[in-house]
mmJSON file of the N, C-alpha and C atoms, coordinates in Angstrom:
{"data_MODEL":{"atom_site":{
"group_PDB":["ATOM","ATOM","ATOM","ATOM","ATOM","ATOM","ATOM","ATOM","ATOM","ATOM","ATOM","ATOM","ATOM","ATOM","ATOM","ATOM","ATOM","ATOM","ATOM","ATOM","ATOM","ATOM","ATOM","ATOM","ATOM","ATOM","ATOM","ATOM","ATOM","ATOM","ATOM","ATOM","ATOM","ATOM","ATOM","ATOM","ATOM","ATOM","ATOM","ATOM","ATOM","ATOM","ATOM","ATOM","ATOM","ATOM","ATOM","ATOM","ATOM","ATOM","ATOM","ATOM","ATOM","ATOM","ATOM","ATOM","ATOM","ATOM","ATOM","ATOM","ATOM","ATOM","ATOM","ATOM","ATOM","ATOM","ATOM","ATOM","ATOM","ATOM","ATOM","ATOM","ATOM","ATOM","ATOM","ATOM","ATOM","ATOM","ATOM","ATOM","ATOM","ATOM","ATOM","ATOM","ATOM","ATOM","ATOM","ATOM","ATOM","ATOM","ATOM","ATOM","ATOM","ATOM","ATOM","ATOM","ATOM","ATOM","ATOM","ATOM","ATOM","ATOM","ATOM","ATOM","ATOM","ATOM","ATOM","ATOM","ATOM","ATOM","ATOM","ATOM","ATOM","ATOM","ATOM","ATOM","ATOM","ATOM","ATOM","ATOM","ATOM","ATOM","ATOM","ATOM","ATOM","ATOM","ATOM","ATOM","ATOM","ATOM","ATOM","ATOM","ATOM","ATOM","ATOM","ATOM","ATOM","ATOM","ATOM","ATOM","ATOM","ATOM","ATOM","ATOM","ATOM","ATOM","ATOM","ATOM","ATOM","ATOM","ATOM","ATOM","ATOM","ATOM","ATOM","ATOM","ATOM","ATOM","ATOM","ATOM","ATOM","ATOM","ATOM","ATOM","ATOM","ATOM","ATOM","ATOM","ATOM","ATOM","ATOM","ATOM","ATOM","ATOM","ATOM","ATOM","ATOM","ATOM","ATOM","ATOM","ATOM","ATOM","ATOM","ATOM","ATOM","ATOM","ATOM","ATOM","ATOM","ATOM","ATOM","ATOM","ATOM","ATOM","ATOM","ATOM","ATOM","ATOM","ATOM","ATOM","ATOM","ATOM","ATOM","ATOM","ATOM","ATOM","ATOM","ATOM","ATOM","ATOM","ATOM","ATOM","ATOM","ATOM","ATOM","ATOM","ATOM","ATOM","ATOM","ATOM","ATOM","ATOM","ATOM","ATOM","ATOM","ATOM","ATOM","ATOM","ATOM","ATOM","ATOM","ATOM","ATOM","ATOM","ATOM","ATOM","ATOM","ATOM","ATOM","ATOM"],
"id":[1,2,3,4,5,6,7,8,9,10,11,12,13,14,15,16,17,18,19,20,21,22,23,24,25,26,27,28,29,30,31,32,33,34,35,36,37,38,39,40,41,42,43,44,45,46,47,48,49,50,51,52,53,54,55,56,57,58,59,60,61,62,63,64,65,66,67,68,69,70,71,72,73,74,75,76,77,78,79,80,81,82,83,84,85,86,87,88,89,90,91,92,93,94,95,96,97,98,99,100,101,102,103,104,105,106,107,108,109,110,111,112,113,114,115,116,117,118,119,120,121,122,123,124,125,126,127,128,129,130,131,132,133,134,135,136,137,138,139,140,141,142,143,144,145,146,147,148,149,150,151,152,153,154,155,156,157,158,159,160,161,162,163,164,165,166,167,168,169,170,171,172,173,174,175,176,177,178,179,180,181,182,183,184,185,186,187,188,189,190,191,192,193,194,195,196,197,198,199,200,201,202,203,204,205,206,207,208,209,210,211,212,213,214,215,216,217,218,219,220,221,222,223,224,225,226,227,228,229,230,231,232,233,234,235,236,237,238,239,240],
"type_symbol":["N","C","C","N","C","C","N","C","C","N","C","C","N","C","C","N","C","C","N","C","C","N","C","C","N","C","C","N","C","C","N","C","C","N","C","C","N","C","C","N","C","C","N","C","C","N","C","C","N","C","C","N","C","C","N","C","C","N","C","C","N","C","C","N","C","C","N","C","C","N","C","C","N","C","C","N","C","C","N","C","C","N","C","C","N","C","C","N","C","C","N","C","C","N","C","C","N","C","C","N","C","C","N","C","C","N","C","C","N","C","C","N","C","C","N","C","C","N","C","C","N","C","C","N","C","C","N","C","C","N","C","C","N","C","C","N","C","C","N","C","C","N","C","C","N","C","C","N","C","C","N","C","C","N","C","C","N","C","C","N","C","C","N","C","C","N","C","C","N","C","C","N","C","C","N","C","C","N","C","C","N","C","C","N","C","C","N","C","C","N","C","C","N","C","C","N","C","C","N","C","C","N","C","C","N","C","C","N","C","C","N","C","C","N","C","C","N","C","C","N","C","C","N","C","C","N","C","C","N","C","C","N","C","C","N","C","C","N","C","C"],
"label_atom_id":["N","CA","C","N","CA","C","N","CA","C","N","CA","C","N","CA","C","N","CA","C","N","CA","C","N","CA","C","N","CA","C","N","CA","C","N","CA","C","N","CA","C","N","CA","C","N","CA","C","N","CA","C","N","CA","C","N","CA","C","N","CA","C","N","CA","C","N","CA","C","N","CA","C","N","CA","C","N","CA","C","N","CA","C","N","CA","C","N","CA","C","N","CA","C","N","CA","C","N","CA","C","N","CA","C","N","CA","C","N","CA","C","N","CA","C","N","CA","C","N","CA","C","N","CA","C","N","CA","C","N","CA","C","N","CA","C","N","CA","C","N","CA","C","N","CA","C","N","CA","C","N","CA","C","N","CA","C","N","CA","C","N","CA","C","N","CA","C","N","CA","C","N","CA","C","N","CA","C","N","CA","C","N","CA","C","N","CA","C","N","CA","C","N","CA","C","N","CA","C","N","CA","C","N","CA","C","N","CA","C","N","CA","C","N","CA","C","N","CA","C","N","CA","C","N","CA","C","N","CA","C","N","CA","C","N","CA","C","N","CA","C","N","CA","C","N","CA","C","N","CA","C","N","CA","C","N","CA","C","N","CA","C","N","CA","C","N","CA","C","N","CA","C","N","CA","C","N","CA","C"],
"label_alt_id":[null,null,null,null,null,null,null,null,null,null,null,null,null,null,null,null,null,null,null,null,null,null,null,null,null,null,null,null,null,null,null,null,null,null,null,null,null,null,null,null,null,null,null,null,null,null,null,null,null,null,null,null,null,null,null,null,null,null,null,null,null,null,null,null,null,null,null,null,null,null,null,null,null,null,null,null,null,null,null,null,null,null,null,null,null,null,null,null,null,null,null,null,null,null,null,null,null,null,null,null,null,null,null,null,null,null,null,null,null,null,null,null,null,null,null,null,null,null,null,null,null,null,null,null,null,null,null,null,null,null,null,null,null,null,null,null,null,null,null,null,null,null,null,null,null,null,null,null,null,null,null,null,null,null,null,null,null,null,null,null,null,null,null,null,null,null,null,null,null,null,null,null,null,null,null,null,null,null,null,null,null,null,null,null,null,null,null,null,null,null,null,null,null,null,null,null,null,null,null,null,null,null,null,null,null,null,null,null,null,null,null,null,null,null,null,null,null,null,null,null,null,null,null,null,null,null,null,null,null,null,null,null,null,null,null,null,null,null,null,null],
"label_comp_id":["MET","MET","MET","SER","SER","SER","SER","SER","SER","TYR","TYR","TYR","MET","MET","MET","THR","THR","THR","ALA","ALA","ALA","LEU","LEU","LEU","SER","SER","SER","PHE","PHE","PHE","ALA","ALA","ALA","ASP","ASP","ASP","LEU","LEU","LEU","SER","SER","SER","TYR","TYR","TYR","LEU","LEU","LEU","CYS","CYS","CYS","LEU","LEU","LEU","ARG","ARG","ARG","PRO","PRO","PRO","ALA","ALA","ALA","ILE","ILE","ILE","SER","SER","SER","TYR","TYR","TYR","VAL","VAL","VAL","VAL","VAL","VAL","MET","MET","MET","THR","THR","THR","THR","THR","THR","ALA","ALA","ALA","LEU","LEU","LEU","HIS","HIS","HIS","LEU","LEU","LEU","TRP","TRP","TRP","LEU","LEU","LEU","HIS","HIS","HIS","GLU","GLU","GLU","TYR","TYR","TYR","VAL","VAL","VAL","SER","SER","SER","PRO","PRO","PRO","GLN","GLN","GLN","ARG","ARG","ARG","TRP","TRP","TRP","ALA","ALA","ALA","GLY","GLY","GLY","VAL","VAL","VAL","ALA","ALA","ALA","PHE","PHE","PHE","ILE","ILE","ILE","VAL","VAL","VAL","ILE","ILE","ILE","GLY","GLY","GLY","VAL","VAL","VAL","GLY","GLY","GLY","LEU","LEU","LEU","VAL","VAL","VAL","ALA","ALA","ALA","GLY","GLY","GLY","GLY","GLY","GLY","PRO","PRO","PRO","PRO","PRO","PRO","ARG","ARG","ARG","THR","THR","THR","GLU","GLU","GLU","ASP","ASP","ASP","PRO","PRO","PRO","HIS","HIS","HIS","PRO","PRO","PRO","VAL","VAL","VAL","SER","SER","SER","GLY","GLY","GLY","SER","SER","SER","GLN","GLN","GLN","ASP","ASP","ASP","VAL","VAL","VAL","ARG","ARG","ARG","GLU","GLU","GLU","HIS","HIS","HIS","VAL","VAL","VAL"],
"label_asym_id":["A","A","A","A","A","A","A","A","A","A","A","A","A","A","A","A","A","A","A","A","A","A","A","A","A","A","A","A","A","A","A","A","A","A","A","A","A","A","A","A","A","A","A","A","A","A","A","A","A","A","A","A","A","A","A","A","A","A","A","A","A","A","A","A","A","A","A","A","A","A","A","A","A","A","A","A","A","A","A","A","A","A","A","A","A","A","A","A","A","A","A","A","A","A","A","A","A","A","A","A","A","A","A","A","A","A","A","A","A","A","A","A","A","A","A","A","A","A","A","A","A","A","A","A","A","A","A","A","A","A","A","A","A","A","A","A","A","A","A","A","A","A","A","A","A","A","A","A","A","A","A","A","A","A","A","A","A","A","A","A","A","A","A","A","A","A","A","A","A","A","A","A","A","A","A","A","A","A","A","A","A","A","A","A","A","A","A","A","A","A","A","A","A","A","A","A","A","A","A","A","A","A","A","A","A","A","A","A","A","A","A","A","A","A","A","A","A","A","A","A","A","A","A","A","A","A","A","A","A","A","A","A","A","A","A","A","A","A","A","A"],
"label_entity_id":["1","1","1","1","1","1","1","1","1","1","1","1","1","1","1","1","1","1","1","1","1","1","1","1","1","1","1","1","1","1","1","1","1","1","1","1","1","1","1","1","1","1","1","1","1","1","1","1","1","1","1","1","1","1","1","1","1","1","1","1","1","1","1","1","1","1","1","1","1","1","1","1","1","1","1","1","1","1","1","1","1","1","1","1","1","1","1","1","1","1","1","1","1","1","1","1","1","1","1","1","1","1","1","1","1","1","1","1","1","1","1","1","1","1","1","1","1","1","1","1","1","1","1","1","1","1","1","1","1","1","1","1","1","1","1","1","1","1","1","1","1","1","1","1","1","1","1","1","1","1","1","1","1","1","1","1","1","1","1","1","1","1","1","1","1","1","1","1","1","1","1","1","1","1","1","1","1","1","1","1","1","1","1","1","1","1","1","1","1","1","1","1","1","1","1","1","1","1","1","1","1","1","1","1","1","1","1","1","1","1","1","1","1","1","1","1","1","1","1","1","1","1","1","1","1","1","1","1","1","1","1","1","1","1","1","1","1","1","1","1"],
"label_seq_id":[1,1,1,2,2,2,3,3,3,4,4,4,5,5,5,6,6,6,7,7,7,8,8,8,9,9,9,10,10,10,11,11,11,12,12,12,13,13,13,14,14,14,15,15,15,16,16,16,17,17,17,18,18,18,19,19,19,20,20,20,21,21,21,22,22,22,23,23,23,24,24,24,25,25,25,26,26,26,27,27,27,28,28,28,29,29,29,30,30,30,31,31,31,32,32,32,33,33,33,34,34,34,35,35,35,36,36,36,37,37,37,38,38,38,39,39,39,40,40,40,41,41,41,42,42,42,43,43,43,44,44,44,45,45,45,46,46,46,47,47,47,48,48,48,49,49,49,50,50,50,51,51,51,52,52,52,53,53,53,54,54,54,55,55,55,56,56,56,57,57,57,58,58,58,59,59,59,60,60,60,61,61,61,62,62,62,63,63,63,64,64,64,65,65,65,66,66,66,67,67,67,68,68,68,69,69,69,70,70,70,71,71,71,72,72,72,73,73,73,74,74,74,75,75,75,76,76,76,77,77,77,78,78,78,79,79,79,80,80,80],
"pdbx_PDB_ins_code":[null,null,null,null,null,null,null,null,null,null,null,null,null,null,null,null,null,null,null,null,null,null,null,null,null,null,null,null,null,null,null,null,null,null,null,null,null,null,null,null,null,null,null,null,null,null,null,null,null,null,null,null,null,null,null,null,null,null,null,null,null,null,null,null,null,null,null,null,null,null,null,null,null,null,null,null,null,null,null,null,null,null,null,null,null,null,null,null,null,null,null,null,null,null,null,null,null,null,null,null,null,null,null,null,null,null,null,null,null,null,null,null,null,null,null,null,null,null,null,null,null,null,null,null,null,null,null,null,null,null,null,null,null,null,null,null,null,null,null,null,null,null,null,null,null,null,null,null,null,null,null,null,null,null,null,null,null,null,null,null,null,null,null,null,null,null,null,null,null,null,null,null,null,null,null,null,null,null,null,null,null,null,null,null,null,null,null,null,null,null,null,null,null,null,null,null,null,null,null,null,null,null,null,null,null,null,null,null,null,null,null,null,null,null,null,null,null,null,null,null,null,null,null,null,null,null,null,null,null,null,null,null,null,null,null,null,null,null,null,null],
"Cartn_x":[0.884,-0.039,0.781,1.775,2.865,3.295,3.74,4.545,3.218,2.328,1.149,1.003,0.548,0.403,1.787,2.839,4.069,4.106,3.763,3.573,2.48,1.302,0.374,1.071,2.023,2.614,3.119,3.5,4.382,3.735,2.969,2.332,0.64,0.417,-0.889,-1.627,-2.882,-3.739,-3.874,-4.147,-4.733,-3.526,-2.274,-1.067,-1.07,-1.175,-0.828,-2.135,-3.094,-4.328,-4.127,-3.38,-2.805,-2.32,-1.62,-0.801,-1.832,-2.732,-3.748,-4.819,-5.037,-6.123,-5.351,-4.212,-3.46,-3.207,-3.531,-3.546,-4.652,-5.714,-7.129,-6.653,-5.904,-5.619,-4.899,-3.519,-2.589,-3.11,-4.02,-4.685,-5.378,-6.297,-7.074,-6.301,-5.768,-4.677,-4.08,-3.596,-2.699,-3.684,-4.902,-5.765,-6.151,-6.556,-6.739,-5.427,-4.306,-3.308,-2.395,-2.286,-1.593,-2.609,-3.86,-4.602,-5.771,-6.041,-7.057,-7.994,-8.437,-9.923,-10.86,-11.984,-12.977,-13.057,-12.816,-13.087,-14.015,-15.43,-16.478,-16.207,-16.966,-16.718,-17.019,-17.871,-18.139,-16.969,-16.161,-15.054,-13.929,-13.671,-12.66,-13.019,-14.54,-14.85,-14.323,-14.788,-14.312,-12.475,-11.771,-10.423,-10.348,-10.433,-10.506,-10.931,-11.756,-11.97,-11.129,-10.307,-9.652,-8.376,-8.071,-6.49,-7.0,-7.933,-8.34,-8.332,-9.035,-9.127,-7.46,-6.822,-5.084,-4.396,-4.7,-4.09,-4.292,-5.609,-6.091,-5.425,-5.668,-4.717,-3.529,-2.734,-1.121,-0.71,-1.347,-1.264,-1.295,-1.833,-2.174,-1.144,-1.103,0.069,-0.093,1.046,1.296,0.826,0.0,-0.216,0.485,1.033,2.188,3.339,3.678,4.773,5.577,6.923,8.004,8.236,8.09,8.047,9.547,10.407,11.947,12.692,12.25,12.82,14.009,15.037,16.274,16.787,16.85,16.615,18.186,19.53,20.582,21.285,22.415,23.034,22.498,21.455,21.025,20.241,19.432,18.898,20.085,20.932,22.16,22.482,22.964,23.327,22.391,20.761,19.715,19.721,20.287,20.057,21.315,22.328,23.729,23.735],
"Cartn_y":[-1.41,-0.09,1.349,1.281,2.381,2.698,1.356,1.957,2.069,2.233,2.585,3.89,4.315,5.333,6.542,5.756,6.823,6.83,6.029,6.061,6.862,7.107,8.092,9.264,9.499,10.952,11.673,10.83,11.492,10.786,10.175,9.488,9.724,9.7,9.738,8.695,8.809,7.55,6.776,7.243,6.402,5.827,6.098,4.832,4.109,4.411,3.454,2.277,2.682,1.71,0.35,1.059,0.015,-1.299,-1.422,-2.73,-3.845,-3.225,-3.99,-4.663,-3.681,-3.991,-5.183,-4.882,-5.848,-7.367,-7.224,-8.664,-9.693,-9.103,-9.731,-10.406,-9.91,-10.364,-11.349,-11.119,-12.25,-13.76,-13.334,-14.57,-15.421,-14.616,-15.256,-16.066,-15.214,-16.315,-17.477,-17.27,-18.374,-19.501,-18.628,-20.457,-21.076,-20.314,-20.887,-21.722,-21.225,-22.118,-23.297,-22.882,-23.713,-24.514,-24.167,-25.09,-25.435,-25.498,-25.664,-25.381,-24.518,-24.223,-23.456,-23.81,-23.047,-21.62,-20.528,-19.407,-19.012,-18.578,-18.261,-16.857,-16.742,-15.557,-14.283,-14.323,-12.968,-12.472,-13.359,-13.161,-12.874,-13.376,-12.889,-11.708,-11.208,-9.875,-8.899,-9.37,-8.682,-8.272,-9.403,-9.251,-8.224,-8.47,-7.363,-5.816,-5.517,-4.275,-3.853,-4.608,-3.863,-3.919,-4.68,-4.383,-2.971,-2.879,-1.535,-0.337,-0.487,0.794,1.106,-0.009,0.116,0.643,0.093,0.822,2.318,2.527,4.253,4.84,4.593,5.365,5.586,3.933,4.46,4.995,5.05,6.042,7.402,7.756,9.214,9.945,11.312,11.974,12.017,11.788,12.018,13.68,13.555,14.762,15.219,14.303,14.726,15.41,16.436,17.172,17.15,17.39,17.305,18.581,18.58,19.811,20.788,20.101,20.528,19.679,20.893,20.63,20.887,19.917,20.445,20.694,22.079,22.54,23.19,22.974,22.967,23.968,24.54,24.962,26.479,27.01,28.282,27.9,26.453,26.222,25.845,25.431,25.226,26.569,27.282,28.639,29.504,29.435,30.054,29.094,27.903,27.377,27.489,27.733,28.019,29.088],
"Cartn_z":[-0.173,-0.011,0.023,0.582,1.088,-0.594,-1.204,-2.498,-3.586,-3.425,-4.417,-4.016,-2.515,-2.184,-2.84,-2.784,-3.12,-4.906,-5.562,-7.086,-7.183,-6.663,-6.616,-6.548,-5.621,-5.594,-6.667,-7.648,-8.715,-10.059,-10.097,-11.368,-11.559,-12.611,-12.961,-12.662,-12.108,-11.721,-13.372,-14.15,-15.589,-15.87,-15.593,-15.843,-14.821,-13.771,-12.724,-12.704,-13.17,-13.458,-14.35,-15.274,-16.425,-16.334,-15.111,-14.358,-14.029,-12.955,-12.818,-13.853,-14.776,-15.805,-16.876,-17.028,-17.992,-17.341,-16.242,-15.363,-15.842,-16.339,-16.507,-17.573,-18.619,-19.878,-19.885,-18.81,-18.644,-18.089,-17.053,-16.52,-17.24,-18.192,-18.833,-19.935,-20.343,-21.567,-20.859,-19.661,-18.902,-18.582,-18.113,-17.921,-19.209,-20.358,-21.424,-21.844,-21.902,-22.831,-21.931,-20.728,-19.617,-18.753,-18.47,-17.675,-18.657,-20.062,-20.853,-20.377,-19.91,-19.651,-20.448,-20.467,-21.738,-21.274,-22.528,-22.092,-22.818,-22.356,-23.517,-24.312,-25.484,-26.312,-25.549,-24.689,-23.802,-22.91,-22.409,-21.836,-22.593,-23.779,-24.714,-25.295,-25.543,-26.021,-24.708,-23.516,-22.34,-22.27,-22.293,-22.842,-23.837,-25.084,-25.968,-25.69,-25.247,-24.317,-23.596,-22.832,-21.71,-22.642,-23.752,-24.424,-25.251,-25.572,-26.441,-25.492,-24.248,-23.141,-22.811,-22.512,-21.807,-23.143,-24.251,-25.867,-25.824,-25.318,-25.437,-24.753,-23.468,-22.251,-22.336,-22.502,-22.755,-23.843,-24.944,-26.053,-26.121,-24.877,-24.728,-24.248,-24.093,-23.296,-21.918,-21.278,-19.914,-19.494,-18.391,-17.851,-16.655,-16.09,-15.016,-15.398,-14.741,-15.253,-13.923,-14.241,-13.578,-12.637,-11.369,-10.712,-10.873,-11.195,-11.202,-12.722,-14.0,-14.946,-15.033,-15.68,-15.975,-17.612,-17.569,-19.041,-19.251,-18.754,-19.042,-17.926,-18.188,-17.023,-16.245,-16.898,-16.53,-15.175,-15.089,-13.907,-12.874,-13.146,-12.235,-11.697,-12.344,-11.668,-11.004,-11.363,-10.483,-9.114,-8.792,-7.723,-6.783,-7.323,-6.497,-6.142],
"occupancy":[1.0,1.0,1.0,1.0,1.0,1.0,1.0,1.0,1.0,1.0,1.0,1.0,1.0,1.0,1.0,1.0,1.0,1.0,1.0,1.0,1.0,1.0,1.0,1.0,1.0,1.0,1.0,1.0,1.0,1.0,1.0,1.0,1.0,1.0,1.0,1.0,1.0,1.0,1.0,1.0,1.0,1.0,1.0,1.0,1.0,1.0,1.0,1.0,1.0,1.0,1.0,1.0,1.0,1.0,1.0,1.0,1.0,1.0,1.0,1.0,1.0,1.0,1.0,1.0,1.0,1.0,1.0,1.0,1.0,1.0,1.0,1.0,1.0,1.0,1.0,1.0,1.0,1.0,1.0,1.0,1.0,1.0,1.0,1.0,1.0,1.0,1.0,1.0,1.0,1.0,1.0,1.0,1.0,1.0,1.0,1.0,1.0,1.0,1.0,1.0,1.0,1.0,1.0,1.0,1.0,1.0,1.0,1.0,1.0,1.0,1.0,1.0,1.0,1.0,1.0,1.0,1.0,1.0,1.0,1.0,1.0,1.0,1.0,1.0,1.0,1.0,1.0,1.0,1.0,1.0,1.0,1.0,1.0,1.0,1.0,1.0,1.0,1.0,1.0,1.0,1.0,1.0,1.0,1.0,1.0,1.0,1.0,1.0,1.0,1.0,1.0,1.0,1.0,1.0,1.0,1.0,1.0,1.0,1.0,1.0,1.0,1.0,1.0,1.0,1.0,1.0,1.0,1.0,1.0,1.0,1.0,1.0,1.0,1.0,1.0,1.0,1.0,1.0,1.0,1.0,1.0,1.0,1.0,1.0,1.0,1.0,1.0,1.0,1.0,1.0,1.0,1.0,1.0,1.0,1.0,1.0,1.0,1.0,1.0,1.0,1.0,1.0,1.0,1.0,1.0,1.0,1.0,1.0,1.0,1.0,1.0,1.0,1.0,1.0,1.0,1.0,1.0,1.0,1.0,1.0,1.0,1.0,1.0,1.0,1.0,1.0,1.0,1.0,1.0,1.0,1.0,1.0,1.0,1.0,1.0,1.0,1.0,1.0,1.0,1.0],
"B_iso_or_equiv":[0.0,0.0,0.0,0.0,0.0,0.0,0.0,0.0,0.0,0.0,0.0,0.0,0.0,0.0,0.0,0.0,0.0,0.0,0.0,0.0,0.0,0.0,0.0,0.0,0.0,0.0,0.0,0.0,0.0,0.0,0.0,0.0,0.0,0.0,0.0,0.0,0.0,0.0,0.0,0.0,0.0,0.0,0.0,0.0,0.0,0.0,0.0,0.0,0.0,0.0,0.0,0.0,0.0,0.0,0.0,0.0,0.0,0.0,0.0,0.0,0.0,0.0,0.0,0.0,0.0,0.0,0.0,0.0,0.0,0.0,0.0,0.0,0.0,0.0,0.0,0.0,0.0,0.0,0.0,0.0,0.0,0.0,0.0,0.0,0.0,0.0,0.0,0.0,0.0,0.0,0.0,0.0,0.0,0.0,0.0,0.0,0.0,0.0,0.0,0.0,0.0,0.0,0.0,0.0,0.0,0.0,0.0,0.0,0.0,0.0,0.0,0.0,0.0,0.0,0.0,0.0,0.0,0.0,0.0,0.0,0.0,0.0,0.0,0.0,0.0,0.0,0.0,0.0,0.0,0.0,0.0,0.0,0.0,0.0,0.0,0.0,0.0,0.0,0.0,0.0,0.0,0.0,0.0,0.0,0.0,0.0,0.0,0.0,0.0,0.0,0.0,0.0,0.0,0.0,0.0,0.0,0.0,0.0,0.0,0.0,0.0,0.0,0.0,0.0,0.0,0.0,0.0,0.0,0.0,0.0,0.0,0.0,0.0,0.0,0.0,0.0,0.0,0.0,0.0,0.0,0.0,0.0,0.0,0.0,0.0,0.0,0.0,0.0,0.0,0.0,0.0,0.0,0.0,0.0,0.0,0.0,0.0,0.0,0.0,0.0,0.0,0.0,0.0,0.0,0.0,0.0,0.0,0.0,0.0,0.0,0.0,0.0,0.0,0.0,0.0,0.0,0.0,0.0,0.0,0.0,0.0,0.0,0.0,0.0,0.0,0.0,0.0,0.0,0.0,0.0,0.0,0.0,0.0,0.0,0.0,0.0,0.0,0.0,0.0,0.0],
"pdbx_formal_charge":[null,null,null,null,null,null,null,null,null,null,null,null,null,null,null,null,null,null,null,null,null,null,null,null,null,null,null,null,null,null,null,null,null,null,null,null,null,null,null,null,null,null,null,null,null,null,null,null,null,null,null,null,null,null,null,null,null,null,null,null,null,null,null,null,null,null,null,null,null,null,null,null,null,null,null,null,null,null,null,null,null,null,null,null,null,null,null,null,null,null,null,null,null,null,null,null,null,null,null,null,null,null,null,null,null,null,null,null,null,null,null,null,null,null,null,null,null,null,null,null,null,null,null,null,null,null,null,null,null,null,null,null,null,null,null,null,null,null,null,null,null,null,null,null,null,null,null,null,null,null,null,null,null,null,null,null,null,null,null,null,null,null,null,null,null,null,null,null,null,null,null,null,null,null,null,null,null,null,null,null,null,null,null,null,null,null,null,null,null,null,null,null,null,null,null,null,null,null,null,null,null,null,null,null,null,null,null,null,null,null,null,null,null,null,null,null,null,null,null,null,null,null,null,null,null,null,null,null,null,null,null,null,null,null,null,null,null,null,null,null],
"auth_seq_id":[1,1,1,2,2,2,3,3,3,4,4,4,5,5,5,6,6,6,7,7,7,8,8,8,9,9,9,10,10,10,11,11,11,12,12,12,13,13,13,14,14,14,15,15,15,16,16,16,17,17,17,18,18,18,19,19,19,20,20,20,21,21,21,22,22,22,23,23,23,24,24,24,25,25,25,26,26,26,27,27,27,28,28,28,29,29,29,30,30,30,31,31,31,32,32,32,33,33,33,34,34,34,35,35,35,36,36,36,37,37,37,38,38,38,39,39,39,40,40,40,41,41,41,42,42,42,43,43,43,44,44,44,45,45,45,46,46,46,47,47,47,48,48,48,49,49,49,50,50,50,51,51,51,52,52,52,53,53,53,54,54,54,55,55,55,56,56,56,57,57,57,58,58,58,59,59,59,60,60,60,61,61,61,62,62,62,63,63,63,64,64,64,65,65,65,66,66,66,67,67,67,68,68,68,69,69,69,70,70,70,71,71,71,72,72,72,73,73,73,74,74,74,75,75,75,76,76,76,77,77,77,78,78,78,79,79,79,80,80,80],
"auth_comp_id":["MET","MET","MET","SER","SER","SER","SER","SER","SER","TYR","TYR","TYR","MET","MET","MET","THR","THR","THR","ALA","ALA","ALA","LEU","LEU","LEU","SER","SER","SER","PHE","PHE","PHE","ALA","ALA","ALA","ASP","ASP","ASP","LEU","LEU","LEU","SER","SER","SER","TYR","TYR","TYR","LEU","LEU","LEU","CYS","CYS","CYS","LEU","LEU","LEU","ARG","ARG","ARG","PRO","PRO","PRO","ALA","ALA","ALA","ILE","ILE","ILE","SER","SER","SER","TYR","TYR","TYR","VAL","VAL","VAL","VAL","VAL","VAL","MET","MET","MET","THR","THR","THR","THR","THR","THR","ALA","ALA","ALA","LEU","LEU","LEU","HIS","HIS","HIS","LEU","LEU","LEU","TRP","TRP","TRP","LEU","LEU","LEU","HIS","HIS","HIS","GLU","GLU","GLU","TYR","TYR","TYR","VAL","VAL","VAL","SER","SER","SER","PRO","PRO","PRO","GLN","GLN","GLN","ARG","ARG","ARG","TRP","TRP","TRP","ALA","ALA","ALA","GLY","GLY","GLY","VAL","VAL","VAL","ALA","ALA","ALA","PHE","PHE","PHE","ILE","ILE","ILE","VAL","VAL","VAL","ILE","ILE","ILE","GLY","GLY","GLY","VAL","VAL","VAL","GLY","GLY","GLY","LEU","LEU","LEU","VAL","VAL","VAL","ALA","ALA","ALA","GLY","GLY","GLY","GLY","GLY","GLY","PRO","PRO","PRO","PRO","PRO","PRO","ARG","ARG","ARG","THR","THR","THR","GLU","GLU","GLU","ASP","ASP","ASP","PRO","PRO","PRO","HIS","HIS","HIS","PRO","PRO","PRO","VAL","VAL","VAL","SER","SER","SER","GLY","GLY","GLY","SER","SER","SER","GLN","GLN","GLN","ASP","ASP","ASP","VAL","VAL","VAL","ARG","ARG","ARG","GLU","GLU","GLU","HIS","HIS","HIS","VAL","VAL","VAL"],
"auth_asym_id":["A","A","A","A","A","A","A","A","A","A","A","A","A","A","A","A","A","A","A","A","A","A","A","A","A","A","A","A","A","A","A","A","A","A","A","A","A","A","A","A","A","A","A","A","A","A","A","A","A","A","A","A","A","A","A","A","A","A","A","A","A","A","A","A","A","A","A","A","A","A","A","A","A","A","A","A","A","A","A","A","A","A","A","A","A","A","A","A","A","A","A","A","A","A","A","A","A","A","A","A","A","A","A","A","A","A","A","A","A","A","A","A","A","A","A","A","A","A","A","A","A","A","A","A","A","A","A","A","A","A","A","A","A","A","A","A","A","A","A","A","A","A","A","A","A","A","A","A","A","A","A","A","A","A","A","A","A","A","A","A","A","A","A","A","A","A","A","A","A","A","A","A","A","A","A","A","A","A","A","A","A","A","A","A","A","A","A","A","A","A","A","A","A","A","A","A","A","A","A","A","A","A","A","A","A","A","A","A","A","A","A","A","A","A","A","A","A","A","A","A","A","A","A","A","A","A","A","A","A","A","A","A","A","A","A","A","A","A","A","A"],
"auth_atom_id":["N","CA","C","N","CA","C","N","CA","C","N","CA","C","N","CA","C","N","CA","C","N","CA","C","N","CA","C","N","CA","C","N","CA","C","N","CA","C","N","CA","C","N","CA","C","N","CA","C","N","CA","C","N","CA","C","N","CA","C","N","CA","C","N","CA","C","N","CA","C","N","CA","C","N","CA","C","N","CA","C","N","CA","C","N","CA","C","N","CA","C","N","CA","C","N","CA","C","N","CA","C","N","CA","C","N","CA","C","N","CA","C","N","CA","C","N","CA","C","N","CA","C","N","CA","C","N","CA","C","N","CA","C","N","CA","C","N","CA","C","N","CA","C","N","CA","C","N","CA","C","N","CA","C","N","CA","C","N","CA","C","N","CA","C","N","CA","C","N","CA","C","N","CA","C","N","CA","C","N","CA","C","N","CA","C","N","CA","C","N","CA","C","N","CA","C","N","CA","C","N","CA","C","N","CA","C","N","CA","C","N","CA","C","N","CA","C","N","CA","C","N","CA","C","N","CA","C","N","CA","C","N","CA","C","N","CA","C","N","CA","C","N","CA","C","N","CA","C","N","CA","C","N","CA","C","N","CA","C","N","CA","C","N","CA","C","N","CA","C","N","CA","C","N","CA","C","N","CA","C"],
"pdbx_PDB_model_num":[1,1,1,1,1,1,1,1,1,1,1,1,1,1,1,1,1,1,1,1,1,1,1,1,1,1,1,1,1,1,1,1,1,1,1,1,1,1,1,1,1,1,1,1,1,1,1,1,1,1,1,1,1,1,1,1,1,1,1,1,1,1,1,1,1,1,1,1,1,1,1,1,1,1,1,1,1,1,1,1,1,1,1,1,1,1,1,1,1,1,1,1,1,1,1,1,1,1,1,1,1,1,1,1,1,1,1,1,1,1,1,1,1,1,1,1,1,1,1,1,1,1,1,1,1,1,1,1,1,1,1,1,1,1,1,1,1,1,1,1,1,1,1,1,1,1,1,1,1,1,1,1,1,1,1,1,1,1,1,1,1,1,1,1,1,1,1,1,1,1,1,1,1,1,1,1,1,1,1,1,1,1,1,1,1,1,1,1,1,1,1,1,1,1,1,1,1,1,1,1,1,1,1,1,1,1,1,1,1,1,1,1,1,1,1,1,1,1,1,1,1,1,1,1,1,1,1,1,1,1,1,1,1,1,1,1,1,1,1,1]
}}}
């Protein structure tokens, strides 16, 4: 929980939610390939929607801005 809260302090929530979302895809594929379980077409459609959603969010611009940008020697002289 503390690592998740730390990550929330410097990254957008939309980027942090991608990792748990993609786990549904990994688990469904693993169940089908390794355990040979039946996966219904509705579940595959859900997996496809998750993949599309993750692709849309990951392809967008990040909204998190660096509070201390480094743009060359001018910033170093201002802080010294």
